[in-house]
C-alpha positions as CSV (number, residue, x, y, z in Angstrom):
1,M,127.3,-140.0,158.0
2,T,126.6,-136.7,159.9
3,V,127.1,-136.9,163.6
4,R,124.2,-135.0,165.4
5,V,125.3,-133.3,168.6
6,L,123.5,-131.6,171.5
7,V,125.6,-129.1,173.4
8,V,124.8,-128.7,177.1
9,D,126.3,-126.0,179.3
10,D,125.1,-123.2,181.5
11,S,127.8,-120.9,180.2
12,V,126.8,-118.9,177.1
13,F,130.5,-118.7,176.2
14,F,131.0,-122.4,176.3
15,R,127.7,-123.2,174.5
16,N,128.7,-120.8,171.7
17,R,132.3,-121.8,171.6
18,I,131.6,-125.6,171.4
19,S,128.9,-125.1,168.9
20,Q,131.1,-123.0,166.6
21,M,134.0,-125.5,166.8
22,L,131.7,-128.4,166.0
23,A,129.7,-126.7,163.3
24,A,132.8,-125.9,161.4
25,H,133.2,-129.6,160.6
26,S,131.2,-130.8,157.6
27,G,130.6,-134.2,159.3
28,I,129.0,-132.7,162.4
29,Q,125.6,-131.0,162.9
30,V,124.8,-129.2,166.2
31,V,121.1,-130.0,166.5
32,D,120.5,-127.7,169.5
33,T,121.9,-126.4,172.8
34,A,120.7,-126.7,176.4
35,K,121.6,-124.5,179.4
36,N,120.9,-127.1,182.2
37,G,120.4,-130.7,182.8
38,K,116.6,-130.5,182.8
39,E,116.6,-129.0,179.3
40,A,119.2,-131.6,178.2
41,V,117.0,-134.6,179.2
42,A,114.0,-133.2,177.4
43,K,116.0,-132.4,174.2
44,V,117.7,-135.7,174.1
45,K,114.3,-137.4,174.2
46,Q,113.0,-135.1,171.5
47,L,116.0,-134.9,169.2
48,K,117.7,-138.2,169.7
49,P,121.3,-136.9,169.2
50,D,124.2,-139.2,168.5
51,V,126.5,-137.4,171.0
52,V,125.9,-135.0,173.9
53,T,128.6,-132.7,175.4
54,M,127.6,-132.3,179.0
55,D,128.8,-129.8,181.6
56,V,129.1,-131.1,185.1
57,E,127.9,-128.2,187.3
58,M,124.7,-126.5,186.2
59,P,121.6,-124.9,187.8
60,E,118.2,-126.7,188.1
61,M,119.7,-130.0,187.3
62,D,123.4,-130.9,187.3
63,G,125.2,-133.0,184.6
64,I,125.4,-136.2,186.7
65,T,121.7,-136.2,187.4
66,A,120.9,-135.5,183.8
67,L,123.3,-138.3,182.7
68,K,121.6,-140.8,184.9
69,L,118.2,-140.0,183.3
70,I,119.5,-139.9,179.8
71,M,121.3,-143.3,180.2
72,A,118.1,-144.8,181.7
73,E,115.6,-143.4,179.2
74,N,117.4,-142.5,175.9
75,P,121.0,-143.8,176.0
76,C,123.6,-142.0,173.7
77,Q,127.2,-141.1,173.7
78,V,127.9,-138.5,176.4
79,V,131.2,-136.5,176.7
80,M,131.6,-134.7,180.1
81,L,133.2,-131.3,180.4
82,S,135.1,-131.0,183.7
83,S,137.8,-128.9,185.3
84,L,141.0,-130.7,186.3
85,T,140.6,-130.6,190.1
86,R,140.5,-133.6,192.4
87,R,136.8,-133.0,193.2
88,S,136.0,-132.7,189.5
89,A,138.0,-135.8,188.8
90,A,135.9,-137.8,191.3
91,V,132.7,-136.5,189.8
92,T,133.9,-137.2,186.2
93,L,134.9,-140.8,187.1
94,E,131.5,-141.2,188.6
95,A,130.0,-140.1,185.3
96,L,132.2,-142.6,183.4
97,A,130.9,-145.3,185.7
98,L,127.3,-144.2,185.0
99,G,127.8,-144.5,181.2
100,A,129.6,-141.4,179.9
101,V,132.2,-142.4,177.4
102,D,134.8,-139.6,177.7
103,Y,135.6,-136.2,179.1
104,M,137.4,-133.0,178.2
105,E,138.9,-130.3,180.3
106,K,136.8,-127.2,180.9
107,D,139.3,-124.4,181.0
108,A,138.3,-121.1,179.3
109,R,141.9,-120.2,178.8
110,A,142.6,-123.3,176.8
111,W,139.4,-122.9,174.7
112,V,140.6,-119.3,173.8
113,A,144.4,-119.3,173.7
114,D,144.7,-122.8,172.1
115,S,141.4,-123.0,170.4
116,A,142.7,-124.8,167.3
117,T,144.2,-127.7,169.2
118,T,141.2,-127.9,171.6
119,G,138.7,-127.7,168.8
120,M,140.6,-130.4,166.8
121,A,140.6,-132.7,169.9
122,L,136.9,-132.2,170.5
123,V,136.0,-132.8,166.8
124,D,138.1,-136.0,166.7
125,K,136.2,-137.3,169.8
126,I,132.8,-136.4,168.4
127,I,133.5,-138.0,165.0
128,A,134.9,-141.2,166.6
129,L,132.0,-141.5,169.0
130,G,129.4,-140.7,166.5
131,G,130.1,-143.8,164.5
132,R,129.5,-146.1,167.5
133,K,126.1,-147.3,168.5
134,Q,125.4,-146.8,172.2
135,T,124.7,-150.0,174.0
136,V,123.5,-150.4,177.6
137,S,126.2,-152.4,179.3
138,R,126.2,-153.9,182.8
139,P,126.6,-151.1,185.3
140,L,129.9,-150.4,186.9
141,T,130.2,-150.1,190.7
142,P,129.2,-146.6,191.6
143,M,132.1,-144.4,193.0
144,K,132.2,-143.7,196.6
145,S,132.5,-140.1,197.8
146,E,136.2,-139.2,197.9
147,P,137.6,-139.7,201.4
148,E,139.6,-137.0,203.1
149,H,142.6,-139.4,203.4
150,V,143.5,-142.8,201.9
151,S,142.2,-145.8,203.7
152,N,144.0,-149.2,203.6
153,S,140.7,-151.0,203.9
154,K,138.8,-152.4,200.9
155,I,135.1,-152.4,200.2
156,D,133.4,-155.4,198.7
157,A,132.8,-154.8,195.0
158,V,129.3,-155.2,193.7
159,P,129.2,-158.6,191.9
160,E,129.2,-158.4,188.2
161,V,127.2,-160.7,185.9
162,E,129.6,-163.1,184.3
163,I,129.2,-164.3,180.7
164,P,129.9,-168.0,180.8
165,V,132.9,-169.0,178.8
166,S,134.3,-172.5,178.7
167,V,137.9,-172.6,179.8
168,D,138.7,-174.6,176.6
169,T,137.7,-171.5,174.6
170,L,140.0,-169.1,176.5
171,P,143.4,-168.3,174.9
172,K,146.5,-169.9,176.3
173,F,148.1,-167.7,178.9
174,P,151.7,-167.0,178.2
175,D,154.6,-167.7,180.6
176,C,155.2,-164.2,181.8
177,K,156.6,-162.2,184.7
178,I,154.6,-159.0,184.1
179,V,151.4,-157.8,182.6
180,T,151.3,-154.4,181.0
181,I,148.0,-152.7,179.8
182,G,147.5,-149.6,177.7
183,S,144.2,-147.8,177.3
184,S,142.6,-144.4,176.5
185,T,139.0,-143.5,175.7
186,G,136.8,-146.1,177.4
187,G,139.7,-147.3,179.4
188,P,138.5,-146.6,182.9
189,A,135.5,-148.9,182.5
190,A,137.5,-151.6,180.7
191,L,140.2,-151.5,183.4
192,Q,137.7,-151.8,186.2
193,T,136.1,-154.8,184.4
194,I,139.4,-156.6,184.2
195,L,141.0,-155.7,187.5
196,T,138.0,-156.5,189.7
197,G,138.3,-160.1,188.5
198,L,141.9,-160.6,189.6
199,P,142.5,-162.5,192.9
200,G,144.5,-160.7,195.6
201,D,147.4,-163.1,195.1
202,F,147.7,-162.5,191.4
203,P,151.2,-163.9,190.6
204,V,152.8,-161.0,188.7
205,P,152.8,-157.2,188.8
206,V,150.5,-155.3,186.5
207,L,151.4,-152.0,184.8
208,L,148.5,-149.6,183.8
209,T,149.1,-146.8,181.3
210,Q,145.8,-144.9,180.9
211,H,145.6,-141.5,179.1
212,M,144.5,-139.3,182.0
213,P,145.5,-136.0,183.6
214,K,147.3,-136.0,187.0
215,A,144.3,-135.2,189.2
216,F,142.4,-138.0,187.6
217,T,145.0,-140.8,188.0
218,T,145.3,-140.0,191.7
219,V,141.5,-140.5,192.2
220,F,141.2,-143.3,189.7
221,A,144.0,-145.4,191.4
222,R,142.2,-144.9,194.8
223,R,138.9,-146.0,193.3
224,L,140.3,-149.1,191.8
225,N,142.1,-150.0,195.0
226,D,138.8,-149.8,196.9
227,L,137.1,-152.1,194.3
228,C,139.8,-154.7,193.6
229,A,141.2,-157.6,195.6
230,I,144.7,-156.8,194.2
231,K,146.4,-153.6,195.4
232,V,146.2,-150.7,193.0
233,K,148.3,-147.6,193.5
234,E,149.4,-144.5,191.5
235,A,153.0,-145.4,190.5
236,E,155.8,-143.5,192.3
237,D,159.4,-143.2,191.3
238,G,161.4,-146.1,192.8
239,D,158.4,-148.4,193.4
240,Q,159.4,-152.0,193.6
241,L,157.3,-154.2,191.4
242,L,155.4,-156.8,193.5
243,P,153.0,-159.6,192.5
244,G,149.3,-158.9,193.3
245,C,149.9,-155.1,192.7
246,A,148.9,-152.9,189.8
247,Y,150.7,-149.6,189.2
248,L,148.9,-146.8,187.4
249,A,151.1,-144.3,185.5
250,P,150.6,-140.8,186.9
251,G,149.0,-138.3,184.5
252,G,151.4,-135.8,182.9
253,Q,154.4,-138.1,183.5
254,Q,156.0,-141.2,182.0
255,M,156.3,-144.6,183.6
256,I,159.2,-146.9,182.6
257,I,161.1,-149.9,183.9
258,D,164.5,-149.0,185.4
259,P,167.0,-150.3,182.8
260,L,169.4,-151.2,185.6
261,N,166.8,-153.0,187.7
262,A,163.7,-154.6,186.0
263,A,161.9,-154.9,189.3
264,K,161.9,-151.1,189.8
265,L,159.9,-148.3,188.3
266,I,161.1,-144.9,187.1
267,I,158.6,-142.1,187.0
268,R,159.9,-139.0,185.1
269,E,158.6,-135.8,183.8
270,S,157.4,-136.0,180.2
271,D,159.2,-134.4,177.3
272,E,156.8,-131.7,176.1
273,R,157.1,-133.0,172.6
274,M,155.4,-136.2,173.6
275,T,151.7,-136.4,172.5
276,Y,150.7,-138.7,175.3
277,K,151.5,-138.2,179.0
278,P,151.7,-141.0,180.0
279,S,152.6,-142.9,176.8
280,V,151.8,-146.5,176.3
281,D,154.6,-146.8,173.7
282,L,157.2,-145.7,176.2
283,T,156.0,-148.0,178.9
284,F,155.8,-151.0,176.5
285,A,159.2,-150.3,175.1
286,S,160.8,-150.2,178.5
287,V,159.1,-153.4,179.5
288,A,160.3,-155.1,176.3
289,K,163.9,-154.2,177.3
290,G,163.5,-155.2,180.9
291,Y,161.5,-158.5,180.5
292,G,162.0,-159.6,176.9
293,S,159.7,-162.5,176.1
294,R,158.3,-162.8,179.6
295,V,155.6,-160.2,179.0
296,L,151.8,-160.1,178.3
297,A,150.8,-156.8,176.8
298,I,147.2,-155.8,176.4
299,V,146.0,-152.9,174.2
300,L,142.5,-151.8,175.2
301,T,140.0,-149.2,173.8
302,G,141.2,-145.8,172.9
303,M,141.7,-143.2,170.1
304,G,144.8,-143.0,168.1
305,A,147.6,-145.5,167.8
306,D,149.5,-145.2,171.1
307,G,150.9,-148.6,172.0
308,C,151.4,-149.9,168.4
309,D,155.2,-149.0,168.3
310,G,155.7,-150.4,171.8
311,A,153.8,-153.5,170.8
312,R,156.2,-153.9,167.8
313,M,159.2,-153.8,170.2
314,L,157.5,-156.3,172.5
315,K,156.9,-158.7,169.6
316,K,160.5,-158.5,168.5
317,A,161.5,-159.5,172.0
318,G,159.2,-162.5,171.8
319,A,156.4,-161.2,174.1
320,R,152.7,-161.8,173.6
321,V,150.3,-159.1,172.7
322,W,146.5,-159.1,173.0
323,A,144.1,-156.5,171.6
324,Q,140.5,-155.7,172.6
325,D,138.0,-156.5,169.9
326,K,135.9,-153.8,168.1
327,D,132.5,-154.8,169.6
328,S,133.6,-154.3,173.2
329,S,135.8,-151.2,172.6
330,T,134.4,-147.7,173.1
331,I,136.9,-146.5,170.4
332,F,138.6,-149.1,168.3
333,G,141.6,-146.9,167.4
334,M,144.4,-148.2,169.6
335,P,143.6,-152.0,169.3
336,K,142.9,-151.6,165.6
337,A,146.3,-150.1,165.0
338,V,147.9,-153.2,166.7
339,I,145.7,-155.6,164.8
340,T,146.3,-153.9,161.4
341,A,150.1,-154.0,162.0
342,E,149.7,-157.8,162.6
343,L,151.1,-157.6,166.1
344,A,148.2,-159.1,168.0
345,D,148.5,-162.7,169.1
346,A,144.8,-162.7,170.1
347,V,141.8,-160.4,169.6
348,L,139.4,-160.7,172.6
349,N,136.4,-159.0,174.0
350,I,136.7,-157.5,177.4
351,D,135.0,-160.4,179.2
352,N,137.4,-162.9,177.7
353,I,140.3,-160.8,178.7
354,R,139.0,-160.6,182.3
355,Q,138.2,-164.3,182.5
356,T,141.5,-165.4,181.1
357,L,143.5,-163.3,183.6
358,T,141.2,-164.4,186.4
359,H,141.5,-168.1,185.5
360,W,145.3,-167.8,185.3
361,G,145.6,-165.9,188.5
362,Q,143.5,-168.6,190.4
363,R,145.7,-171.5,189.3
């Protein structure tokens, strides 16, 4: 199947560069380009592309406004192009909440100096997303404007529509002392779905390893903390693990359990040879050593197979592993790898994961 793509960017350089990279792949057809959001909305309606690459800042109509109209009128897979600044991170996370499925860094130097790697990453995303039918899911809570400084107060999350599930149909929750979750593409929405259901007195700490650059994890942790009853923070070296608190691995670094003190986190710079920074495998492996069988690990939506090797170590230690199902995953790569390796004790949709954790936390 050929994936049909619309490229949207006000920069002639990026329109041409992206188009060239995509057109070089036999499984991708660039159906057209657009230089602003207004053109993008019209061309999506006319051409019905499978995937749209969308610049954030454009004249006449910006990418966020265009995204809102596209998702309301002609939903499709949208990948945002964004610079790695805190302001751009906030805007990009807003786009993900509005229905965009992924993002890529917009840095001209990387697109020229490391064009082969950048092009391969873009092509992989487009091919993976092109095979997935866009569905209109319940909306996530819109992101607030980023405050000048962190507030300790919470805002009330917009109530989400619950899908009734009998308690009898939920999987048995394991006897555990920690929950560790790994995710990538589609992870921000999945994590928000799960974490907003947890009570403030959730009985164990939660580790979150989401593939994301540094500027994004700082803003994402703040966003989740505002929306959730539990406390959510970007993990720092030396953090003591506490119940009712979720720790988000900082982008560009690795988060592991202290081998001398399982109640303490170590945040360290990543080896440049590591593909993922942070790595789900590294976090899972350290949790296996620190907590043995008293772990629930959850592998959510994402490209690739990060988390599979770590899940294998967890299973050897006697821990329980859940994987998100295909239908509720944006990209089924990471959970599929765990399921294919026969490491998953349960395969669940995102609502069942949320409700099982919520039910257990309210006991």
